C-alpha positions as CSV (number, residue, x, y, z in Angstrom):
1,X,10.8,15.1,-39.1
2,X,13.3,12.3,-38.6
3,X,13.4,10.7,-35.2
4,X,16.5,8.4,-34.4
5,X,15.4,5.3,-32.7
6,X,17.7,2.9,-31.0
7,X,18.1,-0.7,-32.2
8,X,18.5,-2.4,-28.9
9,X,15.5,-4.7,-29.2
10,X,16.3,-5.6,-32.8
11,X,19.9,-6.3,-31.7
12,X,18.7,-8.7,-28.8
13,X,16.2,-10.4,-31.0
14,X,18.7,-11.0,-34.0
15,X,21.4,-12.2,-31.7
16,X,18.9,-14.4,-29.6
17,X,20.1,-12.6,-26.4
18,X,17.7,-12.3,-23.6
19,X,17.1,-9.0,-21.8
20,X,18.2,-10.6,-18.4
21,X,21.6,-11.5,-19.9
22,X,21.9,-8.0,-21.3
23,X,20.9,-6.5,-17.8
24,X,23.8,-8.5,-16.1
25,X,26.3,-7.5,-18.7
26,X,25.2,-3.7,-18.5
27,X,25.0,-3.8,-14.8
28,X,21.5,-2.1,-14.6
29,X,18.0,-3.0,-13.8
30,X,15.6,-5.0,-16.1
31,X,13.1,-2.0,-16.1
32,X,15.8,0.2,-17.5
33,X,17.0,-2.0,-20.2
34,X,13.4,-2.6,-21.1
35,X,12.7,1.1,-21.4
36,X,15.7,1.4,-23.6
37,X,14.6,-1.6,-25.9
38,X,11.1,-0.1,-26.2
39,X,12.5,3.4,-26.9
40,X,10.7,4.8,-23.9
41,X,13.8,6.2,-22.5
42,X,17.3,7.2,-24.0
43,X,20.5,6.3,-22.4
44,X,23.3,8.5,-21.7
45,X,26.6,8.7,-24.0
46,X,28.4,6.6,-21.4
47,X,25.8,3.9,-21.4
48,X,25.5,4.1,-25.2
49,X,29.1,3.3,-25.7
50,X,29.0,0.5,-23.1
51,X,26.1,-1.1,-25.1
52,X,28.0,-0.7,-28.3
53,X,30.9,-2.6,-26.7
54,X,28.6,-5.3,-25.4
55,X,27.3,-5.9,-29.0
56,X,30.7,-5.3,-30.5
57,X,29.3,-2.8,-32.9
58,X,29.9,0.7,-33.9
59,X,27.7,3.1,-31.9
60,X,26.2,4.4,-35.1
61,X,25.1,1.1,-36.0
62,X,22.6,0.9,-32.9
63,X,20.5,3.7,-34.5
64,X,18.2,3.8,-37.3
65,X,16.3,7.0,-38.8
66,X,12.5,6.6,-38.9
67,X,10.1,9.1,-40.2
68,X,7.3,10.1,-38.1
69,X,3.9,9.4,-39.6
């Protein structure tokens, strides 16, 4: 089974962006952003496209397919 996992944490790390900066840009709480980054929670399509705008990426670039072990 293939599980899509968001790449928020990797994007933040690669770009050397702190979650607190990202929280301010996204206009949400640190807990929410952290749950997105750790894949504990998934965001709505509206938030998904806002995240893509912040990273200046195509939406599909924020996901990676991983196989369950």
